[in-house]
C-alpha positions in Angstrom: 120.4 166.7 94.0 119.1 166.7 97.6 116.4 169.3 98.1 117.0 172.0 100.8 115.6 171.4 104.1 112.8 173.9 105.2 113.4 176.2 108.2 111.4 174.0 110.6 113.3 171.0 109.6 116.7 172.8 110.0 116.0 173.7 113.5 115.1 170.2 114.4 118.1 168.8 112.6 120.4 171.2 114.6 119.0 170.1 117.8 119.5 166.4 116.8 123.0 167.1 115.7 123.9 168.6 119.1 122.1 166.0 121.3 121.6 162.9 119.2 122.9 160.6 116.5 121.8 162.1 113.2 122.8 159.1 111.2 120.7 156.7 113.4 117.9 159.2 113.1 118.1 159.1 109.3 118.2 155.3 109.3 115.1 155.1 111.4 113.2 157.3 109.0 114.5 155.5 105.9 113.3 152.2 107.2 109.8 153.5 106.8 110.2 153.0 103.1 108.9 156.5 102.3 105.7 156.1 104.4 104.3 159.7 105.0 101.7 158.8 107.7 103.4 156.4 110.0 101.9 155.4 113.3 103.9 156.7 116.3 104.1 154.4 119.2 105.4 154.7 122.8 106.4 151.9 125.0 109.0 149.1 125.3 110.0 145.6 124.1 112.2 143.1 126.0 113.6 139.9 124.5 114.1 137.4 127.3 116.0 134.1 127.1 113.4 131.4 127.7 115.7 129.1 129.8 117.8 131.6 131.8 115.6 134.6 132.0 118.4 136.8 130.8 117.4 140.0 129.0 119.2 139.6 125.7 117.8 142.7 123.9 115.8 145.8 125.1 114.1 148.6 123.2 112.8 151.7 125.0 111.0 154.4 123.0 113.2 157.0 124.7 116.3 155.4 123.2 115.1 155.6 119.7 116.4 158.5 117.6 113.0 159.9 116.9 111.9 159.3 120.5 109.1 157.0 119.5 108.7 153.8 117.4 107.5 154.6 114.0 105.4 152.0 112.2 104.4 152.1 108.5 100.8 153.0 108.1 100.3 150.2 105.4 97.4 152.2 103.9 96.4 150.8 100.5 95.1 154.2 99.2 97.6 155.9 96.9 96.0 159.3 97.9 96.8 158.6 101.6 100.3 157.1 101.3 101.9 156.6 97.9 104.8 154.5 99.3 102.6 152.0 101.3 100.1 151.8 98.5 102.9 150.9 96.1 103.9 147.9 98.3 100.2 146.9 98.5 100.0 147.1 94.6 103.1 145.0 94.2 101.9 142.4 96.7 98.5 142.2 94.8 100.3 141.9 91.5 102.4 138.9 92.8 99.1 137.4 94.4 97.2 137.5 91.1 100.2 136.4 89.0 100.9 133.4 91.3 97.3 132.2 90.6 97.8 132.7 86.8 101.3 131.6 86.1 102.5 130.0 89.3 105.1 130.9 91.9 104.9 131.7 95.7 104.1 128.0 96.3 101.8 127.5 93.4 103.0 125.1 90.6 103.4 126.3 87.0 100.7 123.9 85.8 98.1 126.4 87.1 98.7 128.3 83.9 97.0 125.4 81.9 93.7 125.7 83.8 90.7 127.3 82.1 90.5 131.0 83.2 88.9 134.2 82.1 89.0 137.9 83.0 85.5 139.2 83.5 84.1 142.7 84.2 80.8 143.1 86.0 79.0 146.4 85.8 76.3 148.2 87.7 72.8 148.8 86.2 71.7 152.3 85.1 70.4 154.8 87.7 69.8 157.5 85.1 71.5 159.1 82.1 75.0 160.4 82.6 77.4 162.4 80.5 79.6 159.9 78.5 81.6 159.2 75.4 79.7 156.4 73.7 82.3 154.8 71.4 84.3 157.9 71.7 81.5 159.9 70.1 79.1 162.6 71.2 77.2 162.5 74.4 73.4 162.8 74.6 74.0 166.4 75.6 75.4 167.0 72.1 78.9 167.6 73.3 82.1 165.7 72.5 83.6 165.3 76.0 87.4 165.1 76.3 88.8 162.3 78.5 89.5 164.6 81.4 86.1 166.5 81.3 84.8 166.6 85.0 81.3 166.3 83.6 81.8 162.7 82.6 79.8 160.4 84.8 77.6 163.1 86.2 73.8 163.0 85.6 72.3 164.7 82.6 69.4 165.6 84.9 70.4 165.4 88.7 66.8 165.8 89.8 65.8 162.6 88.0 68.9 160.5 88.9 68.1 157.7 91.3 70.6 158.5 94.0 69.0 156.3 96.5 69.2 153.2 94.2 72.8 154.1 93.3 73.9 154.2 97.0 72.0 151.0 97.9 73.5 149.2 94.9 77.0 149.9 96.2 76.0 148.7 99.6 74.6 145.3 98.2 77.3 144.8 95.5 79.3 142.4 97.8 76.2 140.3 98.5 75.3 140.2 94.8 78.8 138.9 94.0 78.3 136.1 96.6 75.0 135.2 94.9 76.7 135.1 91.5 79.4 132.7 92.7 76.6 130.4 94.1 74.8 130.4 90.7 78.1 130.0 88.8 78.8 126.7 90.6 75.2 125.7 90.0 75.5 126.4 86.4 78.8 124.5 86.0 77.2 121.4 87.8 74.2 121.6 85.5 76.4 121.6 82.3 78.5 118.6 83.6 75.4 116.7 84.5 76.3 116.7 88.2 74.7 117.8 91.4 76.2 120.6 93.5 77.5 118.0 96.0 79.0 115.9 93.2 80.7 119.0 91.7 82.8 119.5 94.8 84.5 116.1 94.2 85.5 117.0 90.6 85.8 120.8 90.3 86.7 123.9 92.2 86.0 127.6 91.2 88.8 129.9 92.3 88.8 133.7 91.7 90.5 136.9 92.6 88.6 140.2 92.1 89.0 143.9 92.6 86.3 146.6 93.0 86.6 149.7 90.8 84.5 152.9 90.8 83.1 154.1 87.6 83.0 157.9 87.2 79.3 157.9 88.1 80.2 156.5 91.5 78.9 152.9 91.0 81.0 150.0 91.9 81.8 147.3 89.3 84.1 144.3 89.6 87.0 143.0 87.6 87.7 139.3 88.3 90.0 136.4 87.3 87.9 133.3 87.5 89.7 130.0 87.2 88.6 126.3 87.1 90.7 123.8 89.2 90.5 120.2 90.2 88.8 119.5 93.5 92.1 120.0 95.5 92.7 123.5 94.1 95.4 125.2 92.1 97.7 122.2 92.1 95.0 119.8 90.8 94.1 119.6 87.1 90.4 120.2 86.3 88.4 117.5 84.4 88.6 117.5 80.6 85.0 118.7 80.3 85.9 121.9 82.2 86.8 124.3 79.3 87.2 128.0 78.9 84.1 128.0 76.7 82.1 126.2 79.3 83.2 128.6 82.0 82.3 131.6 79.8 78.8 130.3 79.0 78.2 129.5 82.8 79.3 133.0 83.8 76.9 134.7 81.4 73.9 132.6 82.6 74.9 133.0 86.3 75.0 136.8 85.9 71.5 136.8 84.4 70.2 134.8 87.3 71.9 136.4 90.3 70.1 139.0 92.3 70.4 140.4 95.8 67.3 141.3 97.7 67.3 144.9 99.0 65.1 146.9 101.5 61.5 147.9 101.1 61.6 151.8 101.3 58.5 153.9 101.1 56.5 151.2 99.4 59.2 150.3 96.8 61.0 147.0 97.1 64.7 147.2 95.8 66.3 144.1 94.1 69.8 144.5 92.8 71.3 142.8 89.7 74.4 143.3 87.6 74.1 145.7 84.6 73.6 144.5 81.0 77.3 145.2 80.1 79.3 142.1 80.7 82.8 141.5 79.3 84.5 138.0 79.4 87.9 137.5 77.8 90.0 134.4 78.0 93.4 134.6 79.6 96.3 133.0 77.8 99.9 132.4 79.0 102.2 135.1 80.1 104.1 135.3 76.8 101.0 135.3 74.6 101.2 138.2 72.1 97.8 138.2 70.6 95.4 141.2 70.7 92.0 139.5 71.1 92.9 137.7 74.5 94.7 138.9 77.5 98.0 137.5 78.8 98.4 136.8 82.5 100.8 139.7 83.2 98.5 142.3 81.7 95.6 141.0 83.8 97.7 141.0 87.1 99.0 144.6 86.4 95.4 145.8 85.8 93.9 144.3 88.9 96.9 145.5 91.0 96.5 149.0 89.7 92.9 149.3 90.9 93.6 147.7 94.2 95.1 151.0 95.4 92.5 153.3 94.2 89.2 154.2 95.9 86.1 156.2 95.1 88.1 159.5 95.5 90.2 158.7 92.3 87.2 158.3 90.0 84.4 160.4 91.5 86.0 163.1 93.5 84.8 162.1 96.9 86.8 162.1 100.2 89.3 159.4 101.0 88.5 159.1 104.7 85.4 158.5 106.9 83.0 161.4 107.4 82.1 162.5 110.9 79.8 165.3 110.1 78.6 166.0 106.5 78.2 169.7 107.1 81.7 170.4 108.5 83.6 167.7 106.6 82.2 168.8 103.2 82.6 172.5 103.6 85.7 173.6 101.6 86.4 170.0 100.5 87.1 169.5 96.9 84.2 167.1 96.4 82.2 167.1 93.2 78.5 168.0 93.3 77.6 164.5 92.2 79.7 162.8 94.9 78.4 165.3 97.5 74.9 164.2 96.7 75.8 160.6 97.0 77.4 161.2 100.3 74.4 163.1 101.6 72.1 160.3 100.4 74.2 157.8 102.3 74.0 160.0 105.4 70.1 160.4 105.2 69.5 156.7 104.5 71.9 155.8 107.3 69.5 157.4 109.8 66.8 154.9 108.9 66.4 152.0 111.5 65.6 149.5 108.8 69.0 150.2 107.1 71.1 150.1 110.3 73.0 146.9 109.1 74.3 148.7 106.0 76.2 151.2 108.1 75.8 153.8 105.4 77.0 156.6 107.4 80.3 154.9 108.2 80.9 154.2 104.6 79.4 157.4 103.2 82.9 158.5 101.9 82.9 155.2 99.9 79.4 156.1 98.5 77.9 153.2 100.4 80.2 150.4 99.4 81.5 148.5 102.5 83.3 145.6 100.9 87.0 144.9 100.5 88.5 146.3 97.4 90.4 143.2 96.6 89.4 139.7 97.6 90.2 136.1 96.5 88.8 132.6 97.1 90.9 130.5 99.6 92.4 128.3 96.9 93.3 130.9 94.3 96.8 131.6 95.4 99.0 132.8 98.2 97.6 135.4 100.7 98.7 139.0 101.3 99.6 138.0 104.8 101.9 135.4 103.7 103.7 137.8 101.3 104.1 140.3 104.2 105.5 137.6 106.4 108.0 136.6 103.7 109.2 140.2 103.7 109.6 140.3 107.4 111.4 137.0 107.4 113.8 138.2 104.7 114.5 141.4 106.6 115.1 139.4 109.9 117.5 137.2 108.0 119.4 140.2 106.7 119.5 141.7 110.2 121.0 138.4 111.6 123.5 138.1 108.9 124.8 141.7 109.5 124.8 141.3 113.2 126.9 138.1 112.9 129.4 139.9 110.6 129.7 142.7 113.1 130.6 140.1 115.9 127.2 140.5 117.8 125.1 137.5 116.8 121.4 137.7 117.6 120.0 134.9 119.7 117.9 132.1 118.2 114.3 133.2 118.0 113.1 129.8 119.1 114.8 130.5 122.6 113.6 134.0 123.1 110.3 135.3 124.7 109.1 138.7 123.4 107.5 140.9 126.0 106.3 144.1 124.6 103.8 146.9 125.4 103.1 149.7 122.9 100.5 152.5 122.9 99.3 154.9 120.3 100.9 158.2 120.4 99.9 159.9 117.1 100.5 159.7 113.3 102.6 161.5 110.7 106.0 162.9 110.4 107.8 166.1 111.8 109.2 168.6 109.4 112.7 167.0 109.8 111.4 163.5 109.3 109.4 164.6 106.3 112.6 166.0 104.8 114.6 162.8 105.5 111.8 160.7 104.1 111.5 162.6 100.8 115.2 163.4 100.2 116.9 160.2 100.9 116.3 157.0 99.0 114.8 154.4 101.4 117.3 151.7 102.3 115.2 148.7 103.5 118.3 146.5 103.8 120.3 148.8 106.1 120.6 146.6 109.1 123.4 148.1 111.2 123.1 149.3 114.8 119.5 149.0 116.1 118.3 147.6 112.7 116.8 144.5 114.2 114.0 146.7 115.5 111.9 147.1 112.4 108.3 148.2 112.2 107.1 144.7 111.3 108.9 143.0 114.2 107.5 144.9 117.2 104.3 143.0 117.8 
């Protein structure tokens, strides 16, 4: 049953009913796909025939039912926009799956390549409340799964907050060092030089960053061995899953990222001692000791939409002033201390390149949450473009059926100018967005003007 509209929304809807097209208004909101924080744009777009100069289509913000162009925010964080985060999650799932089982331009033979799912953890910065093996914590308590104390220091005064923040800031650099050492170890095991390895083997990966409850970043990664030309190329016979696993373990032990020298202490960052490496079998594998490709893709996609706020209770947006932004905010004491540590360290000139104040809400981590090597599989951009092309094809099909065929895009010049006018939805738009099931294939009327086609 459709929920009743609030008073503010009712007044807006009555005005629209008297002076506008309520159906067109609903369709414009529904095409946002449930986005709750769309970007509002003012401006215009003209489609001009390249040969004749004729204006074949025109869009003015004043002619749109909402009075502005509304563009999906495309935020990957589930706490900011659940609808856009869900699209990001599904795209990430398809991206990872393509590199494991084929599809999206990747052949099915990729499923036969050696590949593992590995988890790289952070080192210890001090004892925290935990559930070792599901048992009692060092504090003597048996913490339930939802206990907010989990991940917080047993002794906050002795917890190394500075090292914890700097670890997050250097985690991306440490990963890069690891991949270098991994190739080195693979070459060594094959009796090849690094240069020779490039002509017989390529290392491909897709990884996602996850925050542990203590606020430290760790990585989950699919690591795959290909032939020199990538996913479509069969790796040499000596490149086995066992060899890959052994090379990863050695590379993790060797990899380190140099850190700053602060107050006489030189920081160097390495991965933690906990390292989990599990072979990935085919999508239909039913065993329990190894993972199947679908389970791995689902796991990585889930964490691609989560940030530090989900695990640690920090903020999900940049901090402008720690005093005003943290007052009244539902931030845990542990996350608050990590944020303040970022802020204090960010004022030091020798740490300027880390931009710790900009990334204080991320507890110092400034890398991308999900990344992949070039040859792993399809890109997120290609998946988005495929969706745009699909919607454009539907729009052309509907327009042709209605007797108003759209011009060939190859003969049209697009002239557009849009400027930022704000974010979010009005009360009426929010009601439409939450009470009507989005219809992304609705292409009647002004349907050719979708949020993805106005650039």
